[in-house]
Structures are given as structure tokens and as C-alpha cells.
Kinemage of the C-alpha trace (Angstrom):
@kinemage 1
@onewidth
@group {chain A} dominant
@subgroup {mainchain}
@vectorlist {calphas} color= white
{ca met a 1} P 141.689 83.408 106.120
{ca thr a 2} L 139.120 80.753 105.247
{ca pro a 3} L 135.694 81.792 103.909
{ca glu a 4} L 134.127 80.638 107.172
{ca thr a 5} L 136.449 82.858 109.225
{ca leu a 6} L 135.787 85.813 106.925
{ca leu a 7} L 132.033 85.392 107.310
{ca ile a 8} L 132.118 85.293 111.111
{ca thr a 9} L 134.558 88.215 111.294
{ca val a 10} L 132.382 90.428 109.074
{ca val a 11} L 129.336 89.765 111.271
{ca ala a 12} L 131.288 90.171 114.520
{ca ile a 13} L 133.103 93.471 113.843
{ca pro a 14} L 130.097 95.836 114.237
{ca gly a 15} L 128.964 93.837 117.268
{ca ala a 16} L 132.401 94.254 118.828
{ca leu a 17} L 132.339 98.008 118.120
{ca phe a 18} L 128.929 98.253 119.770
{ca leu a 19} L 130.183 96.437 122.868
{ca leu a 20} L 133.290 98.643 123.051
{ca leu a 21} L 131.378 101.924 122.777
{ca gly a 22} L 128.621 100.607 125.039
{ca leu a 23} L 131.016 99.635 127.844
{ca ile a 24} L 132.785 103.010 127.652
{ca trp a 25} L 129.414 104.750 127.815
{ca leu a 26} L 128.230 102.631 130.768
{ca ile a 27} L 131.280 103.459 132.870
{ca gly a 28} L 130.776 107.154 132.168
{ca gly a 29} L 133.561 107.477 129.623
{ca his a 30} L 133.493 109.586 126.507
{ca leu a 31} L 135.510 109.037 123.343
{ca pro a 32} L 136.477 112.024 121.181
{ca glu a 33} L 134.617 112.380 117.899
{ca lys a 34} L 137.815 111.804 115.900
{ca thr a 35} L 138.427 108.480 117.643
{ca ile a 36} L 134.897 107.243 116.965
{ca ala a 37} L 135.139 108.409 113.343
{ca arg a 38} L 138.459 106.642 112.771
{ca leu a 39} L 137.263 103.408 114.374
{ca thr a 40} L 134.145 103.473 112.212
{ca lys a 41} L 135.978 104.179 108.959
{ca ile a 42} L 138.662 101.548 109.574
{ca ala a 43} L 136.085 98.930 110.580
{ca tyr a 44} L 133.882 99.364 107.517
{ca val a 45} L 136.788 99.551 105.089
{ca val a 46} L 138.122 96.269 106.523
{ca met a 47} L 134.646 94.709 106.377
{ca thr a 48} L 134.212 95.793 102.753
{ca leu a 49} L 137.532 94.225 101.778
{ca met a 50} L 136.579 91.040 103.620
{ca val a 51} L 133.271 90.794 101.761
{ca val a 52} L 135.110 91.229 98.447
{ca val a 53} L 137.618 88.503 99.392
{ca leu a 54} L 134.780 86.254 100.562
{ca gly a 55} L 132.968 86.628 97.246
{ca trp a 56} L 136.201 86.043 95.344
{ca lys a 57} L 136.980 82.838 97.269
{ca met a 58} L 133.454 81.536 96.731
{ca trp a 59} L 133.753 82.176 92.993
{ca gln a 60} L 137.234 80.670 92.875
{ca lys a 61} L 136.125 77.469 94.614
{ca gly a 62} L 132.836 77.283 92.738
{ca ala a 63} L 130.994 77.235 96.077
{ca thr a 64} L 127.305 78.159 95.986
{ca ser a 65} L 127.155 78.669 99.754
{ca ile a 66} L 129.320 78.819 102.884
{ca his a 67} L 127.934 77.473 106.165
{ca val a 68} L 129.299 78.107 109.660
{ca asn a 69} L 127.830 76.305 112.665
{ca leu a 70} L 128.829 77.603 116.107
{ca gly a 71} L 126.572 75.210 118.008
{ca asn a 72} L 123.559 76.213 120.088
{ca trp a 73} L 123.264 79.379 122.128
{ca phe a 74} L 121.054 77.515 124.606
{ca thr a 75} L 119.125 74.266 124.719
{ca val a 76} L 115.778 73.533 126.381
{ca ala a 77} L 114.590 69.902 126.227
{ca glu a 78} L 114.627 69.019 122.512
{ca tyr a 79} L 114.862 72.635 121.349
{ca gly a 80} L 118.153 74.384 120.731
{ca phe a 81} L 118.686 77.955 119.532
{ca pro a 82} L 121.231 77.488 116.711
{ca leu a 83} L 124.077 79.906 116.027
{ca ser a 84} L 124.466 78.927 112.401
{ca phe a 85} L 125.334 81.314 109.557
{ca val a 86} L 125.223 81.041 105.788
{ca val a 87} L 126.260 83.176 102.842
{ca asp a 88} L 125.002 82.275 99.374
{ca his a 89} L 123.886 83.898 96.121
{ca leu a 90} L 120.994 85.572 97.946
{ca ser a 91} L 122.665 86.791 101.128
{ca leu a 92} L 126.004 87.937 99.636
{ca pro a 93} L 124.547 90.985 97.786
{ca phe a 94} L 122.654 92.023 100.934
{ca val a 95} L 125.777 91.669 103.090
{ca gly a 96} L 127.707 93.727 100.537
{ca ile a 97} L 125.267 96.654 100.418
{ca thr a 98} L 124.906 96.600 104.222
{ca val a 99} L 128.636 96.979 104.777
{ca ile a 100} L 129.195 99.537 102.004
{ca leu a 101} L 126.179 101.747 102.670
{ca ala a 102} L 126.522 101.639 106.456
{ca gly a 103} L 130.132 102.736 106.013
{ca ile a 104} L 129.120 105.606 103.722
{ca val a 105} L 126.417 106.731 106.133
{ca gly a 106} L 128.842 106.501 109.052
{ca ser a 107} L 131.356 108.681 107.223
{ca phe a 108} L 128.627 111.205 106.345
{ca ser a 109} L 127.408 111.268 109.955
{ca val a 110} L 130.783 112.395 111.290
{ca arg a 111} L 130.151 115.886 109.915
{ca tyr a 112} L 126.369 115.834 110.059
{ca leu a 113} L 126.346 115.178 113.825
{ca his a 114} L 129.510 117.127 114.652
{ca arg a 115} L 129.251 118.508 118.223
{ca asp a 116} L 125.809 116.982 118.683
{ca pro a 117} L 125.329 115.738 122.293
{ca gly a 118} L 124.172 112.382 120.929
{ca phe a 119} L 127.188 111.807 118.657
{ca gln a 120} L 128.479 108.767 120.551
{ca arg a 121} L 124.948 107.423 121.060
{ca phe a 122} L 124.271 107.611 117.315
{ca phe a 123} L 127.346 105.571 116.386
{ca leu a 124} L 126.583 103.115 119.176
{ca leu a 125} L 123.184 102.474 117.577
{ca leu a 126} L 124.606 102.483 114.035
{ca his a 127} L 127.005 99.641 114.874
{ca leu a 128} L 124.261 97.712 116.652
{ca phe a 129} L 122.035 98.127 113.602
{ca ser a 130} L 124.771 96.882 111.257
{ca phe a 131} L 125.280 93.844 113.457
{ca gly a 132} L 121.539 93.086 113.490
{ca ala a 133} L 121.221 93.536 109.715
{ca leu a 134} L 124.169 91.214 109.063
{ca val a 135} L 122.620 88.623 111.382
{ca ile a 136} L 119.369 88.807 109.376
{ca phe a 137} L 121.110 88.354 106.032
{ca thr a 138} L 123.457 85.558 107.167
{ca ala a 139} L 121.164 83.642 109.543
{ca asp a 140} L 120.883 79.971 108.641
{ca ser a 141} L 117.548 79.604 110.430
{ca leu a 142} L 114.360 81.490 111.080
{ca asp a 143} L 115.230 81.440 114.806
{ca leu a 144} L 118.447 83.411 114.361
{ca leu a 145} L 116.871 85.688 111.777
{ca val a 146} L 114.319 86.770 114.407
{ca gly a 147} L 117.207 87.795 116.676
{ca gly a 148} L 118.630 90.145 114.056
{ca trp a 149} L 115.091 91.240 113.140
{ca glu a 150} L 114.456 92.462 116.692
{ca ile a 151} L 117.852 94.182 116.958
{ca val a 152} L 117.155 96.145 113.777
{ca gly a 153} L 113.674 96.996 115.062
{ca ile a 154} L 114.769 98.392 118.416
{ca thr a 155} L 117.621 100.424 116.917
{ca ser a 156} L 115.156 101.825 114.394
{ca val a 157} L 112.816 102.967 117.172
{ca leu a 158} L 115.651 104.470 119.247
{ca leu a 159} L 116.961 106.442 116.282
{ca ile a 160} L 113.496 107.751 115.369
{ca gly a 161} L 113.344 109.153 118.907
{ca phe a 162} L 116.983 110.290 118.751
{ca phe a 163} L 116.073 113.930 119.427
{ca gln a 164} L 114.255 112.974 122.629
{ca tyr a 165} L 114.014 116.523 123.968
{ca arg a 166} L 111.150 117.154 121.542
{ca ser a 167} L 107.873 115.324 122.098
{ca glu a 168} L 107.070 114.599 118.436
{ca pro a 169} L 110.044 112.272 117.708
{ca val a 170} L 109.322 110.295 120.885
{ca arg a 171} L 105.629 110.031 120.078
{ca asn a 172} L 106.354 108.840 116.532
{ca ala a 173} L 108.967 106.382 117.793
{ca leu a 174} L 106.402 104.825 120.145
{ca arg a 175} L 103.888 104.627 117.307
{ca val a 176} L 106.420 102.847 115.098
{ca phe a 177} L 107.334 100.538 117.975
{ca gly a 178} L 103.678 99.536 118.355
{ca thr a 179} L 103.415 98.837 114.621
{ca tyr a 180} L 106.577 96.730 114.742
{ca arg a 181} L 105.226 94.729 117.676
{ca ile a 182} L 102.027 93.851 115.826
{ca ala a 183} L 103.900 92.869 112.669
{ca asp a 184} L 106.615 90.934 114.527
{ca leu a 185} L 103.994 88.841 116.278
{ca asn a 186} L 103.430 87.172 112.907
{ca ile a 187} L 107.043 86.059 112.536
{ca leu a 188} L 107.124 84.717 116.105
{ca ile a 189} L 104.021 82.617 115.455
{ca ala a 190} L 105.562 81.451 112.170
{ca val a 191} L 108.685 80.263 114.016
{ca phe a 192} L 106.546 78.313 116.478
{ca leu a 193} L 104.522 76.687 113.675
{ca ala a 194} L 107.686 75.880 111.701
{ca his a 195} L 109.038 73.942 114.683
{ca his a 196} L 105.665 72.259 115.123
{ca trp a 197} L 105.150 71.213 111.494
{ca phe a 198} L 108.670 71.068 110.025
{ca gly a 199} L 110.341 69.955 113.252
{ca thr a 200} L 112.906 72.740 112.708
{ca ala a 201} L 113.180 76.365 111.614
{ca ser a 202} L 116.510 76.021 109.796
{ca trp a 203} L 116.562 76.683 106.060
{ca ser a 204} L 118.054 73.247 105.349
{ca gly a 205} L 115.260 71.614 107.352
{ca met a 206} L 112.462 73.635 105.750
{ca phe a 207} L 113.788 73.516 102.178
{ca thr a 208} L 115.769 71.020 100.126
{ca gly a 209} L 118.742 71.953 97.952
{ca glu a 210} L 120.502 75.271 97.527
{ca trp a 211} L 118.509 78.493 97.491
{ca pro a 212} L 115.778 78.868 96.423
{ca gly a 213} L 115.275 75.099 96.678
{ca his a 214} L 111.963 73.358 97.257
{ca ile a 215} L 109.647 73.069 100.231
{ca asn a 216} L 110.356 70.031 102.398
{ca asn a 217} L 107.358 67.707 102.912
{ca leu a 218} L 104.602 69.990 104.173
{ca asn a 219} L 100.931 69.926 103.226
{ca gly a 220} L 99.270 72.849 101.495
{ca ser a 221} L 97.278 74.324 104.372
{ca ala a 222} L 100.201 74.308 106.824
{ca ala a 223} L 102.527 75.886 104.250
{ca thr a 224} L 99.898 78.533 103.487
{ca val a 225} L 99.514 79.506 107.150
{ca ile a 226} L 103.265 79.950 107.663
{ca ala a 227} L 103.654 81.758 104.330
{ca val a 228} L 100.840 84.235 105.076
{ca leu a 229} L 102.268 84.967 108.523
{ca leu a 230} L 105.676 85.679 107.018
{ca val a 231} L 104.121 87.893 104.332
{ca phe a 232} L 102.537 90.075 107.024
{ca ala a 233} L 105.802 90.123 108.998
{ca ala a 234} L 107.696 91.220 105.884
{ca ser a 235} L 105.033 93.845 105.139
{ca gly a 236} L 105.493 95.325 108.609
{ca lys a 237} L 109.258 95.651 108.216
{ca ser a 238} L 108.968 97.084 104.675
{ca ala a 239} L 106.016 99.422 105.439
{ca gln a 240} L 103.655 97.719 103.012
{ca gly a 241} L 99.929 97.044 103.013
{ca pro a 242} L 98.276 97.410 106.431
{ca phe a 243} L 101.538 98.737 107.909
{ca cys a 244} L 102.195 101.482 105.347
{ca gly a 245} L 101.674 104.409 107.731
{ca trp a 246} L 104.794 104.228 109.889
{ca leu a 247} L 107.515 105.072 107.365
{ca ala a 248} L 106.660 108.782 107.156
{ca arg a 249} L 106.766 108.983 110.972
{ca ala a 250} L 110.253 107.499 110.923
{ca met a 251} L 111.549 110.624 109.190
{ca glu a 252} L 111.740 112.299 112.629
{ca gly a 253} L 115.149 110.669 113.101
{ca pro a 254} L 118.465 112.120 111.882
{ca thr a 255} L 118.923 112.156 108.103
{ca pro a 256} L 121.780 109.570 108.169
{ca ser a 257} L 119.604 107.067 110.043
{ca ser a 258} L 116.742 107.733 107.609
{ca ala a 259} L 119.143 106.922 104.770
{ca val a 260} L 120.546 103.680 106.135
{ca phe a 261} L 117.270 102.417 107.627
{ca tyr a 262} L 114.477 103.587 105.360
{ca gly a 263} L 116.321 104.024 102.099
{ca ala a 264} L 118.993 101.355 102.138
{ca ile a 265} L 118.785 98.343 104.405
{ca ser a 266} L 116.073 98.016 107.036
{ca val a 267} L 113.076 98.444 104.725
{ca his a 268} L 114.518 95.823 102.372
{ca ala a 269} L 114.737 93.217 105.148
{ca gly a 270} L 111.093 92.315 104.534
{ca ala a 271} L 111.803 91.718 100.844
{ca tyr a 272} L 114.812 89.592 101.819
{ca leu a 273} L 112.614 87.441 104.064
{ca leu a 274} L 110.180 86.833 101.198
{ca leu a 275} L 113.050 85.909 98.879
{ca arg a 276} L 114.538 83.557 101.473
{ca val a 277} L 111.238 81.679 101.964
{ca glu a 278} L 110.306 81.836 98.280
{ca pro a 279} L 109.434 78.111 98.092
{ca leu a 280} L 106.813 78.657 100.807
{ca ile a 281} L 105.349 81.648 98.963
{ca arg a 282} L 105.404 79.777 95.661
{ca ser a 283} L 103.634 76.754 97.143
{ca ser a 284} L 100.631 78.828 98.226
{ca ala a 285} L 98.382 80.639 95.747
{ca ile a 286} L 96.924 82.640 98.651
{ca ala a 287} L 100.331 83.873 99.828
{ca thr a 288} L 101.438 84.645 96.276
{ca gly a 289} L 98.283 86.605 95.544
{ca leu a 290} L 98.605 88.430 98.874
{ca val a 291} L 102.169 89.539 98.114
{ca ile a 292} L 101.146 90.861 94.693
{ca phe a 293} L 98.014 92.576 96.040
{ca ile a 294} L 99.886 94.250 98.908
{ca gly a 295} L 102.629 95.417 96.547
{ca ile a 296} L 100.285 96.865 93.909
{ca thr a 297} L 97.976 98.688 96.322
{ca thr a 298} L 100.860 100.148 98.340
{ca ala a 299} L 102.693 101.278 95.200
{ca ile a 300} L 99.617 103.069 93.835
{ca leu a 301} L 98.723 104.769 97.133
{ca ser a 302} L 102.318 105.781 97.862
{ca thr a 303} L 102.712 107.239 94.374
{ca leu a 304} L 99.679 109.469 94.903
{ca ile a 305} L 100.829 110.599 98.355
{ca his a 306} L 104.408 111.161 97.176
{ca arg a 307} L 103.231 113.824 94.719
{ca thr a 308} L 101.526 115.891 97.419
{ca cys a 309} L 104.286 115.850 100.071
{ca ala a 310} L 105.725 119.259 100.864
{ca asp a 311} L 109.008 118.160 102.474
{ca ala a 312} L 111.888 116.243 100.945
{ca lys a 313} L 112.300 113.385 103.431
{ca thr a 314} L 108.606 112.499 103.570
{ca ser a 315} L 108.446 112.571 99.791
{ca leu a 316} L 111.428 110.201 99.623
{ca ala a 317} L 109.806 107.941 102.214
{ca tyr a 318} L 106.712 107.456 100.073
{ca ala a 319} L 108.868 107.071 96.962
{ca ser a 320} L 110.678 104.245 98.788
{ca gln a 321} L 107.330 102.648 99.618
{ca thr a 322} L 106.391 102.763 95.948
{ca gln a 323} L 109.563 100.966 94.873
{ca leu a 324} L 109.201 98.406 97.667
{ca gly a 325} L 105.659 97.728 96.475
{ca ile a 326} L 107.013 97.033 92.987
{ca ile a 327} L 109.695 94.764 94.485
{ca phe a 328} L 106.952 92.824 96.311
{ca val a 329} L 105.140 92.392 92.998
{ca glu a 330} L 108.330 91.101 91.365
{ca ile a 331} L 108.780 88.583 94.181
{ca gly a 332} L 105.146 87.522 93.874
{ca phe a 333} L 105.582 86.828 90.166
{ca gly a 334} L 108.748 84.830 90.874
{ca trp a 335} L 111.179 87.284 89.257
{ca thr a 336} L 113.776 86.795 91.970
{ca thr a 337} L 116.864 87.897 90.027
{ca leu a 338} L 115.127 91.081 88.928
{ca ala a 339} L 113.991 91.700 92.520
{ca ile a 340} L 117.563 91.352 93.877
{ca ile a 341} L 118.952 93.724 91.245
{ca his a 342} L 116.102 96.147 91.956
{ca ile a 343} L 116.798 96.022 95.716
{ca val a 344} L 120.535 96.692 95.316
{ca gly a 345} L 119.988 99.543 92.873
{ca his a 346} L 117.164 101.070 94.894
{ca ala a 347} L 119.163 100.908 98.139
{ca met a 348} L 122.118 102.725 96.592
{ca val a 349} L 120.106 105.436 94.835
{ca arg a 350} L 117.772 106.075 97.765
{ca thr a 351} L 120.656 106.324 100.234
{ca met a 352} L 122.275 109.045 98.164
{ca gln a 353} L 118.959 110.876 97.812
{ca phe a 354} L 118.359 110.839 101.574
{ca leu a 355} L 121.873 112.054 102.289
{ca arg a 356} L 121.405 114.861 99.766
{ca ser a 357} L 117.940 115.813 101.033
{ca pro a 358} L 119.165 118.631 103.348
{ca ser a 359} L 120.716 120.276 100.261
{ca met a 360} L 117.764 119.616 97.959
{ca leu a 361} L 116.171 123.056 98.408
{ca his a 362} L 119.508 124.755 97.804
{ca asp a 363} L 119.980 122.710 94.622
{ca tyr a 364} L 116.484 123.628 93.486
{ca his a 365} L 117.192 127.348 93.864
{ca arg a 366} L 120.417 127.013 91.869
{ca val a 367} L 118.666 125.192 89.023
{ca his a 368} L 115.777 127.667 89.193
{ca ala a 369} L 118.192 130.576 88.860
{ca ala a 370} L 120.096 128.871 86.032
{ca ala a 371} L 116.813 128.376 84.165
{ca gly a 372} L 116.075 132.085 84.307
{ca gly a 373} L 113.492 131.800 87.067
{ca his a 374} L 111.043 129.719 85.049
{ca phe a 375} L 110.498 125.959 84.749
{ca glu a 376} L 108.517 124.454 81.932
{ca pro a 377} L 105.709 122.072 82.997
{ca thr a 378} L 106.793 118.445 83.043
{ca gly a 379} L 103.592 117.333 81.376
{ca asp a 380} L 100.380 115.725 82.546
{ca his a 381} L 100.340 112.488 84.511
{ca tyr a 382} L 98.030 109.581 83.842
{ca glu a 383} L 95.519 111.030 86.306
{ca ser a 384} L 94.598 113.631 83.686
{ca leu a 385} L 92.795 110.884 81.762
{ca leu a 386} L 90.323 110.448 84.633
{ca pro a 387} L 87.161 112.534 85.169
{ca lys a 388} L 87.672 115.750 87.123
{ca ser a 389} L 85.651 114.508 90.091
{ca val a 390} L 87.848 111.402 90.347
{ca gln a 391} L 90.992 113.539 90.153
{ca ile a 392} L 89.758 115.693 93.038
{ca met a 393} L 88.881 112.612 95.093
{ca leu a 394} L 92.364 111.118 94.552
{ca tyr a 395} L 93.943 114.436 95.453
{ca arg a 396} L 92.020 114.544 98.717
{ca ile a 397} L 93.023 110.978 99.515
{ca ala a 398} L 96.651 111.825 98.794
{ca leu a 399} L 96.566 114.957 100.941
{ca gly a 400} L 95.099 112.912 103.784
{ca arg a 401} L 97.786 110.248 103.206
{ca gly a 402} L 95.112 107.650 102.617
{ca phe a 403} L 93.503 108.569 105.971
{ca tyr a 404} L 95.627 105.749 107.366
{ca asp a 405} L 96.167 107.224 110.824
{ca ala a 406} L 92.496 108.157 111.218
{ca leu a 407} L 91.383 104.622 110.333
{ca val a 408} L 93.923 103.015 112.676
{ca asp a 409} L 92.994 105.377 115.523
{ca arg a 410} L 89.276 104.739 115.134
{ca phe a 411} L 89.126 101.007 114.461
{ca leu a 412} L 92.213 99.693 116.267
{ca ile a 413} L 93.508 102.087 118.918
{ca ala a 414} L 90.148 103.415 120.153
{ca pro a 415} L 88.723 99.916 120.931
{ca val a 416} L 91.919 98.959 122.782
{ca val a 417} L 91.855 102.202 124.802
{ca ala a 418} L 88.157 101.680 125.559
{ca phe a 419} L 88.909 98.185 126.806
{ca ala a 420} L 91.780 99.547 128.915
{ca arg a 421} L 89.395 102.131 130.407
{ca leu a 422} L 87.008 99.360 131.425
{ca leu a 423} L 89.835 97.461 133.074
{ca ser a 424} L 91.009 100.597 134.851
{ca leu a 425} L 87.650 100.911 136.617
{ca ala a 426} L 88.695 98.018 138.841
{ca glu a 427} L 91.990 99.729 139.712
{ca pro a 428} L 91.528 102.793 141.960
{ca gly a 429} L 95.151 103.841 141.415
{ca trp a 430} L 94.492 104.552 137.738
{ca val a 431} L 92.517 107.466 136.360
{ca lys a 432} L 90.880 108.115 133.024
{ca val a 433} L 92.828 106.965 129.951
{ca ser a 434} L 93.151 109.622 127.254
{ca thr a 435} L 92.358 108.680 123.641
{ca ser a 436} L 94.068 111.696 122.127
{ca ala a 437} L 97.148 110.816 120.087
{ca ser a 438} L 98.689 114.165 120.932
{ca ser a 439} L 98.112 114.106 124.700
{ca his a 440} L 100.731 113.400 127.328
{ca pro a 441} L 100.558 110.216 129.444
{ca ala a 442} L 99.596 112.176 132.547
{ca glu a 443} L 96.938 109.748 133.709
{ca met a 444} L 99.261 107.201 135.290
{ca pro a 445} L 100.025 105.924 138.784
{ca gly a 446} L 101.348 108.598 141.158
{ca ala a 447} L 105.073 107.798 141.174
{ca leu a 448} L 105.251 107.378 137.397
{ca thr a 449} L 103.286 110.590 136.832
{ca gln a 450} L 105.701 112.516 139.056
{ca met a 451} L 108.698 111.052 137.227
{ca ile a 452} L 107.333 112.014 133.795
{ca thr a 453} L 106.301 115.491 134.994
{ca lys a 454} L 109.755 116.161 136.395
{ca ser a 455} L 111.538 114.911 133.281
{ca glu a 456} L 109.468 116.877 130.756
{ca pro a 457} L 111.224 119.980 129.399
{ca lys a 458} L 109.479 123.269 130.066
{ca ala a 459} L 107.853 124.929 127.094
């Protein structure tokens, strides 16, 4: 097989599995767990071998990149949505860890979700996620990258609300979905401006030469606007800066999805975007400073919160945020090779930690018993150098998780709800809008209210 055929096949396999399982589900069919498990294992083993062969052929031919152009998906006037893929020194490591770690998580999930009513639904979403992630990492344009970006986002939300019979996962999934929508608005505007100023959103049109290349004929202010928009879009996907509050909520999903999304692949998509558009970031002092500032502040805050978390998955979520903040700093300083190595290593280690998190308490008790029931203190942290009053203040901030949710509720959600209440005064079919984050959406039009009331499980 040629490198081009290998690339397209690797991207297409999880998409084909999603379509197969989806069609069976739509017609009311149900595959046995063993069949789904075997299909998943065979598919990801084959994909892993294909990625290895692809890398070997690239090295053998001395090729720095492989491009595949399948034409346009659709064309409107002078605009065409390109189906063009690329694998190079940047995307190949991301494709490799996506295939390997998704396969490991899929194998782990066979036992973790054994006899769960949502077994088939989970693997349906896992394959869709893998397809979306591979589209992100192999897209040859910002247009196609957005397609994979949205696929990963919606599968993330659906897996957070996987246990839909409880209200808390659904509520957190909707909260994450709202955060994604705000962050993704930045990348959509960036695509529009790239077409307006560059005339294209393809990497070859925006940058010259092989990755990382150089920015292609764009003045400073225009490059800064696009770069800043992409920084905020990347921050939203990687739970950094103003979007740092959603990652802990995402822990409501099954442990395997937490591992593959928020330890391995999805949270690193934002870092990949910054690496891919590095010439844009490098050309703007504002964007560079913003990346470094967001990374440092998120890493410090997440470190403090991580030390006060009482449950394993939330603690790992904030630990992931800390490492992602450091990765953002590395990208801001231009240490791209170090950032790629850091991403690959962090994805592998964090995946294993998430998968082991259900057994963490058991492991702790075994070590505690082996140590004779007593652990020696690990020593003071750097906070001990600060005055006592400052230590107490930091501890309160950490316990309140930076008061992120309270600030968002007061200064963002409350004004929007107040505005919605004003608009509802002109609509007699709507009643008072509730501002409580824990309330049910009971104040809705009659038919919708009846539907929700009937579908809610009894306490």
C-alpha cells in the first residue's frame, strides 16, 4: 500500500466502525459484547500497524510530509470545503498516540462496561471520537480541522452525560457544551478571517514551506487577530485560562472516556492547534504573551486546587490542567520539540493513571498496610515559605476551586438569564426563567414541560 492509501485507511477505519454500529443501532439491532470487542481490537491493531508502516515508508523515502487531496466536499461560488489530509513530523506522533491509546482504552472498556446498558453506545461514541481526533491531526486546512474539532466536542459532551439517568452528569454535560460553544466561536471567526485575509484556510496557503514554516504575506494586525482567536479556541479545548472550569465537570463520564478524552487526546488538541499555527503565534507578541500568561496562571491555580481534591479523578483532572499549562508555556517560548515530547509522554502517563484510578484507593490501603500503618510526611511545599495569612488565603482559594463557577454564574450567566427574562415578558407562553444552576428546566412551554416531566425518573 502507498503512504497515501495508508493515511486515508487509518482515518477511515474508525469512521466506518461508527457507521456500522450506528446503522445497526438505528434499525433496532444489537451486537453481542464479544463481537463489538473483537471488532474494536482488530481495528485498532490494524490501525497501529498501518501507522508504523506509514512512518517507516516516510523515513525510507526521506519524505517530510504526505499529502492526500480528495477534492472538495462541496463548493459554493468561489469557496470549496477541501477534503485534504496531511501527515508530517507534527501530525504523525499525534496520530500514533491516538490510535494506540484509543485501542488501549477500548480494550479496557470491554470489562469496565461489561453488561452496562450503554455498552454499544459507548463504543459507538469511542469510534466517532477516534475518527474526529484523526481528522483534527491530519487535516490539511483549518476548514477540515474544524470538522474534526466539532466531532470531538460533541462526543465529549455525550460521554460526560453517558449516565443520563442521573441529573448531575446531564447538567455537567450541558455546562461543558456551553463552554465549548463559546470557545469554538473563536475558531469559526478565525476561519472566516483566514479566508478573508489569506484567501484560503489551508496550511499551504497560510504558511510557506514545511512545518513549521513561515507566515505567508499578512500584516501584523491581521495576523494578531487570527492568532489571538486561535489561542482562545485552543484554551477552550485544553481547559486553560478563562475556560479552566469545565474539566473537573467532565469527570462525570465513565473512567475510560475520562482517560482517552481528558488525559490522552482531546485536551491536547488545543496544544496541537497552537503548534500547527506556530508561525502565526510567533509573528504576534500579543499572542505569544497571551499563550505564556494563560499557561502560567492555569498551571499555578490547578496545582493549588489539585492538592485539595478529595477524589482521584478530579485530582487527576487538575493535574492534567497543570501539565497542559506548562505545555502552553513551552509552545509560547518556541520550544516545539520539547512540547511534542511532553504531550506524548503526558498522554501516555495520564491515560494509565485514569485507568488505574478506580483501584487507587485499594492500592493506597495495600501500601499503607505494608508501611506498618504509618506514612512519613513528604516534606513541606514551597507554600511554607509564605506568611501564614497568605497560606490560608491560598488554601481557601484552592478549596473553592478558584471560585470559577461563582464568577461565571454571576458575571456571565446571570446577565444572560436576566436578558432572557426581559425577552420572555413579551411571550405569554413562557414563564419565569430560573437562575439556579441546580434547578430543573420546568419553566418552559407547555408541551416541552410535559415531555420533560414525563421523562424524568422518580426520586
